[in-house]
Structures are given as C-alpha cells and as structure tokens.
C-alpha positions as CSV (number, residue, x, y, z in Angstrom):
1,M,25.4,-1.3,-6.3
2,P,24.9,-3.6,-3.4
3,R,23.6,-7.1,-3.5
4,T,19.8,-7.7,-2.3
5,I,20.1,-10.1,0.8
6,S,17.3,-12.4,2.0
7,E,15.4,-11.6,5.2
8,K,16.7,-14.4,6.6
9,A,20.2,-13.0,5.9
10,L,18.7,-9.6,7.6
11,L,17.8,-10.9,10.5
12,T,21.1,-12.9,11.3
13,M,23.3,-10.1,10.5
14,K,25.6,-8.8,13.7
15,A,24.5,-5.4,15.0
16,S,27.7,-3.6,13.8
17,Q,26.5,-3.8,10.7
18,Y,23.1,-2.1,11.0
19,M,21.4,-0.8,7.8
20,N,24.6,-1.0,6.0
21,A,24.0,-1.0,1.6
22,S,22.7,-4.5,1.6
23,Q,19.9,-3.5,4.1
24,R,19.1,-0.5,2.3
25,Q,19.3,-2.3,-0.8
26,F,16.5,-5.1,1.1
27,F,14.1,-2.9,2.8
28,R,13.9,-0.4,-0.5
29,K,12.8,-3.3,-2.4
30,R,10.5,-4.1,0.1
31,L,9.1,-0.9,0.7
32,A,8.8,-0.6,-2.8
33,A,6.5,-4.0,-3.1
34,L,4.4,-2.6,0.0
35,A,3.8,0.8,-1.9
36,H,3.0,-1.2,-5.8
37,D,0.3,-3.5,-3.4
38,C,-0.9,-0.1,-2.0
39,E,-1.3,1.1,-4.7
40,Q,-3.3,-1.2,-6.6
41,H,-5.6,-1.6,-3.4
42,I,-6.1,2.6,-3.8
43,G,-6.9,2.0,-7.5
44,S,-9.3,-0.9,-6.8
45,A,-10.8,1.2,-3.9
46,R,-11.4,4.3,-6.0
47,N,-13.2,2.1,-9.2
48,N,-15.7,0.4,-6.5
49,L,-16.3,4.0,-5.5
50,Q,-17.7,5.0,-8.9
51,T,-20.5,2.7,-8.7
52,P,-23.2,3.1,-11.9
53,A,-26.1,5.7,-10.4
54,Q,-28.9,3.3,-9.2
55,A,-32.8,3.8,-10.5
56,D,-34.0,2.3,-6.9
57,P,-33.0,4.1,-4.4
58,L,-33.0,1.3,-1.9
59,D,-30.2,-0.3,-4.0
60,A,-28.3,2.7,-3.9
61,A,-28.8,3.0,0.3
62,V,-27.6,-0.9,0.1
63,E,-24.3,0.0,-2.3
64,E,-23.3,3.3,0.0
65,G,-22.6,1.1,3.5
66,P,-19.2,-0.4,1.3
67,A,-18.9,2.4,-0.7
68,A,-18.7,4.7,2.3
69,I,-15.9,2.0,4.4
70,S,-13.9,1.5,0.6
71,Y,-13.8,5.8,1.0
72,A,-12.4,5.3,4.3
73,L,-10.2,3.2,4.2
74,W,-9.0,5.1,0.7
75,R,-8.9,8.3,3.0
76,A,-7.0,6.7,5.8
77,K,-4.1,5.0,3.5
78,K,-3.7,8.3,1.3
79,P,-1.2,10.3,3.8
80,C,1.2,7.5,4.1
81,W,1.4,7.1,0.0
82,G,3.5,10.3,-0.3
83,K,5.9,8.6,2.1
84,F,6.6,5.3,0.1
85,V,6.9,7.1,-3.8
86,A,10.2,9.1,-4.1
87,P,9.9,12.6,-5.4
C-alpha cells in the first residue's frame, strides 16, 4: 500500500510523477472525506424536510420556502453521489 502524501508534497511533485500510487491514494482519501461530508449534509437535509404537520396554514407556508431550497440542493447533489461511492 502506497504511503499517503501531504497536499504540499503533492503540489511540489514533478510532472513525471503525475498520478502515481501516492497521488492516487491522496485523492482516494480526499474523495472519501468529501463523500462523507456530502452524505452527512444530505442526511441533514432529508431530516429537515421531514417536518411535522402544522396546525396553522401560515406556519406551514413559512417553512415551505427553506424546505424547498433544501430539497433543491439535495436533488442537485444526488446525481454526484454515485461518483463517490464505490460499487
């Protein structure tokens, strides 16, 4: 297993070392961290969308705007999710 390099070391590597085993390991870890963050954000957005029913229609209307925005963000990120998760 190749050693994981730092971002500083990655940026100083020569062009001949492009995407060697160490660099692939660096990006694999970076993408795994991004996927984890994305998964947490999507889970949070999903929980926010499951709001309890309001007795007052005006209260429901006030909450509808932020819920719609959260849903739109979730919908936009969902297609990218399959690119991060290994089959």
